Backbone of each chain as ProteinMPNN parsed JSONL, in Angstrom:
{"seq_chain_A": "MPMSRRCIPYTPRQRELRDSTFALVSTAGVQMREQEPYNLDGDNSWRLIPGDVRTDQLLVTHGHYDHRHADADINCVFPLDRLRELAAEGVIGGVADKHLGFMGYTQQLRDLYERAAPEMAKVIERSRADAVLLTAG", "coords_chain_A": {"N_chain_A": [[123.274, -82.845, -111.327], [124.513, -80.248, -113.232], [125.658, -77.174, -111.907], [125.841, -73.715, -111.504], [128.63, -72.297, -109.891], [128.075, -70.055, -108.515], [125.583, -70.261, -107.543], [123.419, -70.76, -104.753], [122.703, -73.725, -103.388], [119.684, -74.294, -102.511], [117.29, -75.973, -100.66], [114.009, -75.836, -99.742], [112.571, -76.371, -96.503], [110.239, -78.95, -95.846], [108.882, -79.792, -93.722], [108.003, -79.31, -90.249], [110.334, -78.641, -87.594], [109.958, -80.392, -85.412], [108.914, -82.577, -86.617], [110.821, -83.631, -88.199], [113.409, -85.748, -89.366], [116.779, -86.155, -88.691], [119.914, -86.477, -90.317], [123.415, -86.938, -89.868], [126.223, -85.542, -91.415], [129.602, -85.485, -91.824], [132.799, -83.932, -92.21], [134.826, -84.379, -90.508], [136.39, -86.583, -90.226], [135.239, -88.799, -89.045], [134.602, -92.147, -88.111], [133.703, -95.639, -87.804], [135.07, -97.884, -85.369], [135.785, -100.361, -86.462], [136.034, -99.913, -89.132], [137.937, -99.181, -92.127], [140.71, -97.019, -91.735], [140.837, -93.556, -92.74], [142.812, -92.362, -95.471], [145.367, -90.373, -94.701], [146.856, -88.852, -96.401], [145.222, -87.951, -98.304], [141.928, -88.433, -99.288], [138.986, -89.573, -100.733], [137.071, -91.277, -99.921], [134.127, -92.447, -98.189], [132.419, -93.129, -95.119], [129.89, -95.199, -94.044], [127.766, -94.728, -91.403], [125.883, -96.405, -89.16], [122.585, -95.729, -87.933], [122.048, -96.677, -85.366], [124.392, -96.828, -84.004], [126.728, -97.139, -81.308], [128.101, -94.419, -79.605], [130.578, -94.677, -78.458], [131.856, -96.332, -80.123], [132.826, -94.911, -82.162], [135.38, -93.072, -83.829], [138.009, -90.724, -84.673], [139.888, -90.174, -87.589], [142.231, -88.12, -88.856], [144.416, -85.795, -90.335], [144.677, -83.067, -90.254], [143.708, -81.434, -88.317], [143.744, -80.822, -84.821], [142.501, -83.342, -83.081], [142.076, -84.122, -80.465], [140.108, -83.406, -78.644], [137.766, -84.351, -79.865], [138.427, -87.023, -79.855], [138.134, -87.573, -77.193], [135.467, -87.027, -76.793], [133.168, -87.635, -79.007], [131.024, -86.097, -79.682], [131.845, -83.499, -79.904], [132.355, -82.973, -82.558], [130.589, -84.551, -83.9], [127.6, -84.692, -83.21], [125.924, -86.902, -82.153], [124.86, -88.083, -79.825], [123.709, -85.833, -78.646], [121.795, -85.155, -80.568], [120.158, -87.402, -80.359], [119.167, -87.056, -77.82], [117.626, -84.755, -78.184], [115.736, -85.753, -79.924], [114.437, -87.594, -78.273], [113.217, -85.843, -76.554], [111.392, -84.716, -78.155], [111.993, -82.47, -79.632], [113.116, -82.622, -82.156], [112.048, -84.66, -84.938], [113.283, -87.136, -85.206], [116.198, -89.289, -85.346], [118.285, -90.117, -88.019], [118.518, -93.254, -89.885], [120.893, -93.615, -91.128], [124.129, -92.215, -91.257], [126.893, -90.175, -92.359], [130.423, -90.322, -92.631], [133.385, -88.538, -93.483], [136.587, -87.544, -94.695], [137.684, -85.268, -95.824], [140.097, -83.972, -96.532], [141.63, -83.596, -99.514], [143.137, -83.858, -102.742], [141.979, -84.519, -104.988], [139.885, -83.088, -106.555], [138.091, -83.009, -108.675], [137.118, -85.631, -108.784], [135.926, -85.658, -106.294], [133.864, -83.775, -106.645], [132.459, -84.77, -108.852], [131.974, -87.482, -108.399], [132.216, -88.567, -105.666], [130.844, -86.776, -103.854], [128.181, -86.65, -105.041], [127.526, -89.404, -104.748], [127.456, -89.692, -101.959], [125.403, -87.942, -101.357], [123.288, -89.288, -102.542], [123.07, -91.577, -100.962], [122.139, -90.508, -98.552], [119.778, -89.229, -99.377], [118.262, -91.452, -100.025], [117.824, -92.535, -97.61], [116.106, -92.492, -94.417], [116.144, -89.89, -93.751], [115.007, -86.52, -93.338], [116.335, -84.22, -93.272], [119.563, -82.618, -92.97], [122.392, -82.312, -90.924], [125.412, -80.717, -91.072], [128.829, -81.033, -90.343], [132.236, -80.064, -89.618], [135.76, -80.461, -88.965]], "CA_chain_A": [[122.857, -81.729, -112.172], [125.52, -79.192, -113.185], [125.123, -75.977, -111.28], [126.798, -72.633, -111.419], [129.227, -72.203, -108.569], [127.566, -68.877, -107.824], [124.265, -70.567, -106.986], [123.328, -71.38, -103.438], [121.77, -74.844, -103.594], [118.747, -74.207, -101.396], [116.067, -76.782, -100.659], [113.15, -75.41, -98.635], [112.112, -77.47, -95.661], [108.848, -79.321, -96.091], [108.284, -80.196, -92.444], [108.418, -78.591, -89.065], [111.47, -79.238, -86.902], [109.545, -81.498, -84.533], [108.504, -83.703, -87.464], [111.916, -83.901, -89.135], [114.448, -86.714, -88.986], [118.06, -85.579, -89.084], [121.136, -87.251, -90.539], [124.676, -86.217, -89.693], [127.265, -85.739, -92.415], [130.724, -84.746, -91.257], [134.126, -84.055, -92.803], [135.783, -84.371, -89.399], [137.147, -87.819, -90.189], [134.57, -89.736, -88.149], [134.41, -93.488, -88.634], [133.539, -96.665, -86.772], [136.368, -98.486, -85.023], [136.146, -101.513, -87.302], [136.163, -99.498, -90.534], [139.286, -98.832, -92.55], [141.03, -95.607, -91.496], [141.022, -92.7, -93.907], [144.186, -92.116, -95.883], [145.634, -88.992, -94.295], [147.486, -88.123, -97.502], [144.164, -87.509, -99.212], [140.971, -89.544, -99.354], [137.609, -89.231, -101.097], [136.127, -92.328, -99.517], [133.25, -92.067, -97.098], [132.057, -94.208, -94.213], [128.491, -95.262, -93.628], [127.647, -94.908, -89.952], [124.484, -96.765, -88.934], [121.89, -94.866, -86.986], [121.996, -97.226, -84.012], [125.763, -97.015, -83.517], [127.098, -96.586, -80.0], [129.087, -93.376, -79.909], [131.915, -95.09, -78.037], [132.419, -97.102, -81.221], [133.259, -93.959, -83.182], [136.644, -92.387, -83.603], [138.391, -89.776, -85.721], [141.21, -90.192, -88.206], [142.374, -86.888, -89.638], [145.751, -85.266, -90.105], [144.749, -81.627, -90.473], [143.313, -80.643, -87.156], [143.999, -81.49, -83.556], [141.211, -83.938, -82.728], [142.094, -84.703, -79.119], [138.807, -83.213, -77.996], [136.824, -85.296, -80.482], [138.815, -88.358, -79.375], [137.579, -87.726, -75.845], [134.007, -86.913, -76.876], [132.865, -87.505, -80.436], [129.981, -85.084, -79.86], [132.463, -82.22, -80.253], [132.29, -82.8, -84.013], [129.56, -85.444, -84.454], [126.737, -84.629, -82.017], [124.888, -87.927, -82.261], [124.175, -88.2, -78.527], [122.902, -84.621, -78.477], [120.628, -85.299, -81.452], [119.274, -88.432, -79.783], [118.469, -86.443, -76.673], [116.591, -83.849, -78.692], [114.659, -86.589, -80.469], [113.697, -88.149, -77.13], [112.441, -84.738, -75.979], [110.406, -84.255, -79.132], [112.407, -81.233, -80.311], [113.177, -83.044, -83.553], [111.229, -85.85, -85.16], [114.033, -88.362, -85.028], [117.577, -89.355, -85.832], [118.241, -90.965, -89.22], [119.072, -94.606, -89.825], [122.226, -93.588, -91.731], [124.93, -90.989, -91.229], [128.094, -90.334, -93.18], [131.684, -89.712, -92.262], [134.245, -88.204, -94.61], [137.772, -86.953, -94.098], [137.664, -83.884, -96.29], [141.36, -83.507, -97.108], [141.802, -84.263, -100.791], [143.59, -83.075, -103.89], [141.218, -85.046, -106.124], [138.68, -82.281, -106.436], [137.121, -83.372, -109.713], [136.483, -86.855, -108.324], [135.055, -85.282, -105.189], [132.703, -83.038, -107.153], [131.685, -85.525, -109.849], [131.606, -88.837, -107.978], [132.067, -88.837, -104.235], [129.763, -85.998, -103.241], [126.873, -87.16, -105.478], [127.274, -90.719, -104.135], [127.082, -89.475, -100.564], [124.072, -87.321, -101.354], [122.313, -90.311, -102.889], [122.89, -92.434, -99.786], [121.304, -89.816, -97.561], [118.456, -89.031, -99.975], [117.548, -92.724, -100.006], [117.63, -92.958, -96.219], [114.874, -91.947, -93.82], [116.377, -88.518, -93.31], [114.313, -85.387, -93.933], [117.192, -83.043, -93.123], [120.96, -82.967, -92.745], [123.282, -81.418, -90.185], [126.775, -80.861, -91.582], [129.889, -80.511, -89.477], [133.614, -80.311, -90.037], [136.635, -80.647, -87.81]], "C_chain_A": [[123.937, -80.652, -112.088], [124.901, -77.902, -112.655], [126.21, -74.925, -111.289], [127.349, -72.56, -110.004], [128.786, -70.948, -107.835], [126.179, -69.114, -107.236], [124.424, -71.068, -105.566], [122.282, -72.478, -103.56], [120.806, -74.981, -102.426], [117.548, -75.112, -101.628], [115.208, -76.314, -99.492], [112.775, -76.61, -97.78], [110.62, -77.691, -95.893], [108.116, -79.646, -94.797], [108.731, -79.258, -91.341], [109.584, -79.337, -88.404], [111.057, -80.478, -86.124], [109.103, -82.733, -85.312], [109.626, -84.191, -88.366], [112.967, -84.823, -88.535], [115.773, -86.243, -89.562], [119.143, -86.642, -89.261], [122.327, -86.333, -90.304], [125.608, -86.565, -90.84], [128.438, -84.864, -91.987], [131.995, -84.98, -92.048], [135.206, -84.05, -91.733], [136.593, -85.655, -89.31], [136.551, -88.864, -89.265], [134.383, -91.09, -88.846], [134.106, -94.419, -87.464], [134.888, -97.355, -86.553], [136.77, -99.593, -85.986], [136.323, -101.158, -88.771], [137.612, -99.104, -90.85], [139.558, -97.36, -92.283], [141.132, -94.842, -92.809], [142.512, -92.568, -94.197], [144.5, -90.643, -95.632], [146.333, -88.181, -95.377], [146.465, -87.595, -98.504], [143.21, -88.669, -99.452], [139.589, -89.022, -99.688], [136.613, -90.297, -100.677], [135.298, -91.856, -98.335], [132.869, -93.319, -96.314], [130.573, -94.11, -93.855], [128.454, -95.568, -92.137], [126.186, -95.199, -89.652], [123.864, -95.94, -87.816], [121.858, -95.374, -85.57], [123.392, -97.437, -83.418], [125.911, -96.475, -82.099], [128.205, -95.573, -80.235], [130.472, -93.731, -79.397], [132.576, -95.997, -79.07], [132.894, -96.206, -82.363], [134.606, -93.362, -82.815], [136.929, -91.475, -84.788], [139.767, -90.141, -86.262], [141.287, -88.985, -89.129], [143.75, -86.32, -89.32], [145.844, -83.758, -90.14], [144.058, -80.793, -89.414], [143.58, -81.48, -85.915], [142.688, -82.035, -83.02], [141.223, -84.608, -81.355], [140.75, -84.538, -78.406], [137.767, -84.179, -78.563], [137.148, -86.727, -80.067], [138.201, -88.623, -77.994], [136.056, -87.742, -75.861], [133.647, -86.621, -78.324], [131.824, -86.421, -80.699], [130.55, -83.695, -80.136], [132.347, -81.937, -81.751], [131.149, -83.606, -84.643], [128.527, -85.646, -83.358], [125.602, -85.65, -82.018], [124.129, -88.096, -80.95], [123.251, -87.009, -78.304], [121.648, -84.684, -79.367], [119.645, -86.308, -80.876], [118.482, -87.871, -78.609], [117.338, -85.543, -77.154], [115.435, -84.621, -79.31], [113.807, -87.155, -79.336], [112.803, -87.096, -76.484], [111.363, -84.229, -76.93], [110.756, -82.947, -79.819], [112.546, -81.484, -81.816], [112.392, -84.34, -83.693], [111.973, -87.143, -84.925], [115.446, -88.216, -85.551], [117.608, -90.418, -86.931], [118.869, -92.335, -88.995], [120.465, -94.691, -90.444], [122.852, -92.213, -91.558], [126.193, -91.264, -92.041], [129.291, -89.634, -92.56], [132.552, -89.567, -93.501], [135.451, -87.507, -94.012], [138.008, -85.517, -94.576], [138.962, -83.351, -96.848], [141.593, -84.3, -98.387], [142.384, -83.299, -101.798], [142.8, -83.476, -105.131], [139.862, -84.342, -106.174], [137.636, -82.65, -107.495], [136.378, -84.64, -109.31], [135.53, -86.568, -107.174], [133.754, -84.687, -105.705], [131.814, -83.917, -108.027], [131.238, -86.895, -109.364], [131.276, -88.918, -106.499], [130.897, -88.081, -103.621], [128.383, -86.442, -103.728], [126.527, -88.531, -104.889], [126.781, -90.561, -102.71], [125.674, -88.879, -100.487], [123.004, -88.371, -101.624], [122.029, -91.222, -101.69], [121.933, -91.777, -98.796], [119.894, -89.589, -98.11], [117.619, -90.297, -99.913], [117.349, -93.263, -98.601], [116.317, -92.366, -95.713], [115.038, -90.496, -93.389], [115.487, -87.534, -94.068], [115.212, -84.167, -93.999], [118.597, -83.502, -92.771], [121.655, -81.878, -91.936], [124.698, -81.732, -90.628], [127.767, -80.287, -90.586], [131.248, -80.793, -90.109], [134.455, -80.486, -88.774], [136.868, -79.368, -87.038]], "O_chain_A": [[124.253, -80.184, -110.994], [123.743, -77.597, -112.939], [127.385, -75.24, -111.097], [126.614, -72.74, -109.033], [129.09, -70.788, -106.653], [125.658, -68.266, -106.511], [125.416, -71.709, -105.217], [121.109, -72.198, -103.808], [121.081, -75.701, -101.466], [116.878, -75.029, -102.658], [115.65, -76.393, -98.346], [112.673, -77.732, -98.279], [109.854, -76.751, -96.104], [106.891, -79.761, -94.774], [109.703, -78.516, -91.481], [109.782, -80.529, -88.642], [111.738, -81.502, -86.177], [108.936, -83.808, -84.737], [109.413, -85.065, -89.206], [113.353, -84.698, -87.373], [115.886, -85.967, -90.757], [119.266, -87.573, -88.465], [122.255, -85.122, -90.514], [125.766, -87.733, -91.195], [128.29, -83.655, -91.81], [132.249, -86.094, -92.507], [136.366, -83.751, -92.016], [137.408, -85.801, -88.399], [137.269, -89.723, -88.754], [134.044, -91.15, -90.028], [134.233, -94.043, -86.298], [135.731, -97.396, -87.449], [137.95, -99.753, -86.295], [136.719, -102.005, -89.571], [138.39, -98.747, -89.965], [138.706, -96.523, -92.581], [141.469, -95.406, -93.85], [143.352, -92.65, -93.301], [143.943, -89.769, -96.295], [146.399, -86.955, -95.285], [146.815, -86.875, -99.439], [143.645, -89.772, -99.786], [139.074, -88.133, -99.009], [135.438, -90.229, -101.038], [135.712, -90.978, -97.578], [132.994, -94.437, -96.815], [130.086, -93.066, -93.422], [129.039, -96.548, -91.675], [125.331, -94.339, -89.862], [124.543, -95.515, -86.882], [121.661, -94.587, -84.644], [123.541, -98.155, -82.429], [125.292, -95.475, -81.738], [129.144, -95.84, -80.984], [131.457, -93.148, -79.852], [133.733, -96.385, -78.905], [133.315, -96.699, -83.409], [134.923, -93.175, -81.641], [136.189, -91.457, -85.772], [140.699, -90.387, -85.496], [140.5, -88.852, -90.066], [144.197, -86.359, -88.173], [146.94, -83.202, -90.066], [143.849, -79.593, -89.591], [143.631, -82.709, -85.978], [141.846, -81.269, -82.552], [140.468, -85.55, -81.113], [140.315, -85.417, -77.663], [136.978, -84.756, -77.814], [136.246, -87.554, -79.939], [137.806, -89.745, -77.677], [135.43, -88.402, -75.032], [133.803, -85.497, -78.802], [131.747, -85.886, -81.804], [129.815, -82.804, -80.559], [132.252, -80.779, -82.158], [130.786, -83.366, -85.795], [128.563, -86.652, -82.65], [124.435, -85.277, -81.894], [122.906, -88.236, -80.949], [122.13, -87.172, -77.822], [120.562, -84.297, -78.934], [118.435, -86.088, -80.903], [117.301, -88.166, -78.43], [116.235, -85.564, -76.607], [114.284, -84.191, -79.23], [112.581, -87.188, -79.441], [111.753, -87.423, -75.93], [110.526, -83.409, -76.553], [109.921, -82.369, -80.513], [112.143, -80.659, -82.635], [112.109, -85.025, -82.711], [111.384, -88.137, -84.497], [115.836, -87.191, -86.11], [117.022, -91.49, -86.783], [119.636, -92.546, -88.056], [121.146, -95.708, -90.309], [122.188, -91.186, -91.697], [126.517, -92.407, -92.364], [129.193, -88.522, -92.041], [132.468, -90.36, -94.438], [135.353, -86.933, -92.927], [138.475, -84.667, -93.819], [138.945, -82.36, -97.579], [141.736, -85.522, -98.353], [142.163, -82.09, -101.728], [142.928, -82.859, -106.188], [138.828, -84.937, -105.871], [136.435, -82.604, -107.228], [135.16, -84.728, -109.469], [134.455, -87.162, -107.086], [132.671, -85.057, -105.252], [130.587, -83.836, -107.966], [130.24, -87.427, -109.85], [130.166, -89.299, -106.128], [130.055, -88.673, -102.946], [127.481, -86.599, -102.905], [125.368, -88.793, -104.567], [125.818, -91.207, -102.297], [124.865, -89.275, -99.648], [121.938, -88.35, -101.009], [120.881, -91.59, -101.441], [121.028, -92.425, -98.271], [118.917, -89.742, -97.377], [116.399, -90.228, -99.763], [116.767, -94.333, -98.421], [115.527, -91.816, -96.48], [114.159, -89.94, -92.73], [115.242, -87.686, -95.265], [114.904, -83.195, -94.689], [118.799, -84.633, -92.329], [121.525, -80.687, -92.222], [125.133, -82.882, -90.566], [127.571, -79.195, -90.052], [131.389, -81.634, -90.997], [133.93, -80.637, -87.671], [137.586, -79.373, -86.038]]}, "seq_chain_B": "MLGLPTVLITLVPQASREMGPPRAIAPAGFQLGDSLGGPRQVALQRAVLLDALRRWEARDEPGNIWEITYPAYVPDPAILHGGEIVHDD", "coords_chain_B": {"N_chain_B": [[114.289, -84.926, -108.055], [114.342, -82.777, -105.196], [116.285, -82.659, -103.27], [117.635, -82.39, -99.909], [116.889, -80.337, -97.061], [119.496, -78.563, -95.538], [121.801, -77.777, -92.85], [124.724, -76.152, -91.8], [127.394, -76.346, -89.483], [129.962, -74.254, -89.044], [133.389, -73.443, -88.536], [134.98, -71.83, -89.909], [133.905, -69.394, -91.275], [134.468, -67.57, -93.361], [135.705, -69.051, -95.373], [133.71, -70.938, -95.762], [131.659, -69.367, -96.723], [132.421, -68.879, -99.335], [131.695, -71.213, -100.559], [128.989, -71.2, -100.479], [126.921, -72.233, -98.553], [123.557, -73.225, -97.931], [122.333, -72.773, -95.45], [123.746, -71.843, -92.381], [125.577, -71.835, -89.295], [128.035, -70.111, -87.328], [129.959, -70.673, -84.73], [131.522, -68.36, -82.743], [134.992, -67.959, -82.434], [135.578, -70.582, -81.768], [137.8, -73.344, -81.509], [139.307, -75.342, -84.105], [138.104, -78.626, -84.254], [136.414, -78.396, -82.178], [133.688, -78.124, -82.91], [131.117, -78.048, -81.798], [131.731, -77.327, -79.282], [133.666, -78.087, -76.295], [134.983, -81.26, -74.994], [132.59, -83.2, -73.281], [131.122, -81.002, -72.584], [128.222, -80.698, -72.247], [125.943, -79.013, -72.033], [126.736, -76.784, -73.514], [127.265, -77.945, -76.047], [124.698, -78.757, -76.638], [123.428, -76.261, -76.766], [124.67, -75.091, -78.999], [123.897, -76.887, -80.972], [121.096, -76.583, -80.88], [120.933, -73.959, -81.802], [121.867, -74.317, -84.396], [119.774, -75.845, -85.375], [117.712, -74.003, -85.134], [118.526, -72.206, -87.06], [118.234, -73.843, -89.291], [115.51, -74.076, -89.325], [114.615, -71.482, -89.688], [113.146, -69.009, -91.809], [115.102, -67.632, -93.509], [117.317, -65.637, -95.542], [118.824, -67.509, -98.116], [122.173, -68.612, -97.762], [122.938, -66.894, -95.758], [125.023, -66.696, -92.966], [124.866, -67.329, -89.662], [126.576, -65.772, -87.196], [127.565, -66.561, -84.05], [128.023, -65.947, -80.619], [129.284, -67.671, -77.838], [129.473, -67.411, -74.588], [130.223, -69.35, -72.75], [132.192, -70.843, -73.871], [135.594, -71.647, -73.828], [138.699, -71.423, -75.257], [141.036, -74.124, -75.488], [144.185, -74.03, -74.197], [145.986, -76.059, -74.547], [145.56, -77.059, -77.003], [147.206, -76.54, -79.772], [147.783, -73.857, -82.084], [145.145, -73.124, -82.596], [143.858, -75.476, -83.054], [144.484, -76.279, -85.57], [146.529, -78.318, -87.545], [149.833, -77.676, -88.179], [151.824, -78.01, -90.874], [155.215, -78.704, -91.605], [156.187, -78.93, -94.142]], "CA_chain_B": [[114.236, -84.766, -106.608], [114.86, -81.476, -104.834], [117.331, -82.713, -102.271], [117.218, -82.261, -98.514], [117.317, -79.081, -96.427], [120.682, -78.788, -94.721], [122.397, -76.69, -92.083], [126.143, -76.395, -91.554], [128.105, -75.674, -88.395], [131.283, -73.973, -89.568], [134.316, -72.649, -87.723], [135.708, -70.972, -90.856], [132.815, -68.841, -92.084], [134.933, -66.896, -94.591], [135.888, -70.102, -96.371], [132.405, -71.554, -96.046], [130.853, -68.429, -97.522], [132.822, -69.054, -100.733], [131.02, -72.387, -101.086], [127.562, -70.923, -100.538], [126.004, -73.144, -97.872], [122.239, -72.606, -97.872], [122.093, -72.341, -94.066], [124.92, -72.151, -91.563], [125.946, -71.018, -88.136], [129.468, -70.076, -87.075], [130.288, -70.337, -83.344], [132.659, -67.444, -82.78], [136.183, -68.225, -81.632], [135.784, -72.0, -81.434], [138.96, -73.954, -82.151], [139.056, -76.528, -84.93], [137.947, -79.797, -83.397], [135.392, -78.063, -81.184], [132.572, -77.556, -83.678], [129.987, -77.791, -80.912], [132.239, -77.076, -77.942], [134.68, -79.01, -75.826], [134.513, -82.573, -74.557], [131.678, -83.309, -72.129], [130.405, -79.735, -72.348], [126.929, -81.111, -72.784], [125.042, -77.867, -72.165], [127.215, -75.967, -74.63], [127.011, -78.699, -77.281], [123.254, -78.697, -76.865], [123.088, -74.894, -77.171], [125.121, -74.896, -80.382], [123.027, -77.713, -81.818], [119.782, -75.933, -80.955], [121.053, -72.795, -82.68], [121.925, -74.829, -85.774], [118.42, -76.254, -85.748], [116.949, -72.758, -85.333], [118.914, -71.702, -88.388], [117.597, -74.745, -90.261], [114.07, -73.829, -89.299], [114.295, -70.088, -89.989], [112.931, -68.618, -93.208], [116.081, -66.564, -93.697], [117.869, -65.623, -96.895], [119.843, -68.536, -98.356], [123.548, -68.138, -97.752], [123.275, -66.157, -94.544], [125.675, -67.468, -91.911], [124.656, -66.686, -88.361], [127.744, -65.827, -86.335], [126.999, -66.577, -82.701], [129.005, -66.015, -79.536], [128.912, -68.499, -76.696], [130.375, -67.031, -73.488], [130.678, -70.523, -71.989], [133.302, -71.519, -74.55], [136.938, -71.141, -73.571], [139.67, -72.227, -76.017], [141.969, -74.936, -74.71], [145.562, -73.66, -74.569], [146.758, -77.258, -74.906], [145.334, -77.289, -78.433], [148.049, -75.545, -80.403], [147.429, -73.256, -83.384], [143.69, -73.076, -82.763], [143.363, -76.786, -83.474], [144.97, -76.6, -86.912], [147.833, -78.954, -87.622], [150.695, -76.89, -89.055], [152.812, -78.906, -91.467], [156.461, -77.998, -91.909], [156.493, -78.918, -95.582]], "C_chain_B": [[114.936, -83.47, -106.198], [116.054, -81.517, -103.898], [116.751, -82.513, -100.897], [117.68, -80.924, -97.949], [118.445, -79.342, -95.44], [121.006, -77.56, -93.88], [123.812, -77.114, -91.715], [126.567, -75.682, -90.278], [129.537, -75.495, -88.872], [132.108, -73.157, -88.587], [135.171, -71.747, -88.603], [134.692, -70.33, -91.795], [133.28, -68.158, -93.366], [135.094, -67.917, -95.711], [134.55, -70.727, -96.749], [131.577, -70.661, -96.957], [131.169, -68.561, -99.003], [132.054, -70.207, -101.384], [129.505, -72.214, -101.114], [126.677, -71.931, -99.835], [124.645, -72.488, -97.709], [121.89, -72.069, -96.489], [123.316, -72.719, -93.258], [124.943, -71.292, -90.319], [127.452, -71.138, -87.95], [129.681, -69.692, -85.618], [131.585, -69.537, -83.291], [133.784, -67.899, -81.87], [136.403, -69.676, -81.262], [136.992, -72.526, -82.209], [138.514, -75.079, -83.074], [139.049, -77.755, -84.031], [136.9, -79.614, -82.325], [134.168, -77.482, -81.879], [131.371, -77.222, -82.803], [130.432, -77.471, -79.495], [133.204, -78.156, -77.54], [134.098, -80.324, -75.35], [133.687, -82.483, -73.284], [131.056, -81.967, -71.73], [128.998, -79.876, -72.92], [126.01, -79.917, -73.004], [125.446, -76.99, -73.344], [126.958, -76.663, -75.968], [125.528, -78.625, -77.635], [122.852, -77.304, -77.365], [123.487, -74.635, -78.618], [124.214, -75.676, -81.334], [121.649, -77.067, -81.971], [119.841, -74.696, -81.848], [121.144, -73.224, -84.141], [120.532, -75.236, -86.247], [117.505, -75.046, -85.924], [117.278, -72.173, -86.695], [118.278, -72.546, -89.483], [116.128, -74.403, -90.423], [113.715, -72.441, -89.836], [114.099, -69.859, -91.485], [113.813, -67.4, -93.474], [116.675, -66.69, -95.088], [118.915, -66.721, -97.056], [121.232, -67.938, -98.396], [123.922, -67.341, -96.525], [123.88, -67.092, -93.505], [125.487, -66.703, -90.611], [125.923, -66.859, -87.528], [127.282, -65.602, -84.906], [128.117, -66.725, -81.681], [128.453, -66.824, -78.373], [129.882, -68.188, -75.559], [130.925, -68.222, -72.719], [131.886, -71.198, -72.617], [134.617, -70.839, -74.242], [137.907, -72.009, -74.361], [140.643, -72.938, -75.086], [143.391, -74.564, -75.111], [146.422, -74.855, -74.944], [146.592, -77.608, -76.376], [146.077, -76.183, -79.171], [147.435, -75.033, -81.706], [145.925, -73.286, -83.641], [143.093, -74.387, -83.228], [143.877, -77.2, -84.842], [146.354, -77.227, -86.823], [148.665, -78.156, -88.613], [151.79, -77.806, -89.567], [154.045, -78.107, -91.849], [156.744, -77.941, -93.392], [155.564, -77.908, -96.227]], "O_chain_B": [[115.97, -83.101, -106.757], [116.761, -80.521, -103.746], [115.533, -82.47, -100.723], [118.747, -80.431, -98.316], [118.352, -80.241, -94.604], [120.547, -76.454, -94.163], [124.066, -78.267, -91.367], [126.151, -74.552, -90.021], [130.249, -76.477, -89.082], [131.584, -72.286, -87.893], [135.995, -70.985, -88.097], [134.625, -70.679, -92.973], [132.555, -68.166, -94.362], [134.679, -67.684, -96.847], [134.295, -71.009, -97.919], [130.882, -71.142, -97.851], [130.288, -68.376, -99.842], [131.793, -70.195, -102.587], [128.811, -73.025, -101.727], [125.751, -72.452, -100.457], [124.575, -71.303, -97.381], [121.233, -71.035, -96.366], [123.865, -73.807, -93.434], [124.408, -70.183, -90.288], [128.067, -72.124, -88.354], [129.598, -68.511, -85.281], [132.626, -70.005, -83.752], [133.572, -68.187, -80.693], [137.329, -69.981, -80.511], [137.19, -72.21, -83.382], [137.471, -75.696, -82.856], [139.898, -77.895, -83.151], [136.535, -80.568, -81.636], [133.665, -76.438, -81.463], [130.686, -76.227, -83.037], [129.598, -77.355, -78.598], [133.532, -79.038, -78.333], [132.88, -80.495, -75.303], [134.044, -81.78, -72.339], [130.519, -81.838, -70.63], [128.643, -79.262, -73.927], [125.365, -79.817, -74.048], [124.59, -76.51, -74.087], [126.486, -76.033, -76.914], [125.163, -78.451, -78.798], [122.035, -77.181, -78.277], [122.729, -74.029, -79.376], [123.817, -75.164, -82.382], [121.104, -77.015, -83.073], [118.889, -74.419, -82.577], [120.573, -72.579, -85.021], [120.165, -74.991, -87.396], [116.615, -75.064, -86.775], [116.389, -71.695, -87.4], [117.831, -72.011, -90.498], [115.582, -74.441, -91.525], [112.627, -72.249, -90.38], [114.798, -70.441, -92.314], [113.321, -66.284, -93.641], [116.55, -67.73, -95.733], [119.805, -66.849, -96.215], [121.447, -66.883, -98.992], [125.107, -67.128, -96.269], [123.321, -68.146, -93.201], [125.911, -65.554, -90.492], [126.296, -67.984, -87.194], [126.68, -64.575, -84.591], [129.038, -67.523, -81.857], [127.296, -66.669, -77.983], [131.015, -68.668, -75.578], [131.983, -68.119, -72.099], [132.535, -72.03, -71.982], [134.751, -69.623, -74.371], [137.94, -73.223, -74.157], [141.019, -72.416, -74.037], [143.769, -74.766, -76.265], [147.463, -74.699, -75.582], [147.387, -78.365, -76.933], [145.636, -75.034, -79.195], [146.648, -75.733, -82.342], [145.489, -73.454, -84.78], [141.971, -74.427, -83.733], [143.722, -78.356, -85.236], [147.234, -76.731, -86.118], [148.257, -77.974, -89.76], [152.592, -78.321, -88.787], [153.947, -76.987, -92.349], [157.44, -77.045, -93.868], [155.619, -77.705, -97.44]]}, "name": "protein", "num_of_chains": 2, "seq": "MPMSRRCIPYTPRQRELRDSTFALVSTAGVQMREQEPYNLDGDNSWRLIPGDVRTDQLLVTHGHYDHRHADADINCVFPLDRLRELAAEGVIGGVADKHLGFMGYTQQLRDLYERAAPEMAKVIERSRADAVLLTAGMLGLPTVLITLVPQASREMGPPRAIAPAGFQLGDSLGGPRQVALQRAVLLDALRRWEARDEPGNIWEITYPAYVPDPAILHGGEIVHDD"}
């Protein structure tokens, strides 16, 4: 749906925190080890990260920030372990079955706005997520 | 479909504000690459995450970015330029 760039796209929450399942969407360049690396010269592709992934199977490919800390601990930019802990404690309802990684450096802004971002949104909307936590690098 | 309620953790609130995120927090002084804190700083990562979730939960005006200071965070001097890669070209 076309939207004025001056609008803030706000969706009210329908559930309490303790009943809500969260998905992670990050532009920090997070991917699984076996997935194709992002193109550091510019990339609008995204990576589906399954909800049951082991965090030691995640890594970062990105050329526009120093990701040594994320290399050592992915939770610096993709707090999946922290979310799982909060779900186990009952602070949140759960952790989603799908998360998304994206690299975020691109010159193809029209493609990002018209294709890539809507595709990513659709993936998450069709998942079990009730809410989304967004992070960058 | 209305979409899903989101919350952003941003380290560049000025730039983020231009995009109009509906809910966001900005940990003050964190280097790029340390969105929730440094490696294995579990308590700090948890604190930042809980604040993001509080922002998600709060009935606050859309677009407000909560800027929050975490005394436990210390920038790593080994991470040059605040975590940003500076290209010569």
